[in-house]
C-alpha angles and dihedrals in degrees: 000000000000119000129229115258114247093219137022119236117248113263127224130196123218107232091209102054102004093238112159117228134180116247124247116244110256119244098223103032146020092264124105125236126213118257117270091245138357114267091216104046106006093239119144102208110108134165128191112267092236091056097040099101094052094046093045093052091049093052097047 
């Protein structure tokens, strides 16, 4: 039986199509890094999910 993860990965939002992606575990720390490119539109501009609203409002 599969266990329950102890932590959720950090989420990132693509600023081109607003697709939400899980972060990639960092190599040198416990932080997560955004994906290299969006799986939906191939853009490479991501912002942390928790900061999305502030960044979106600023760019409009």
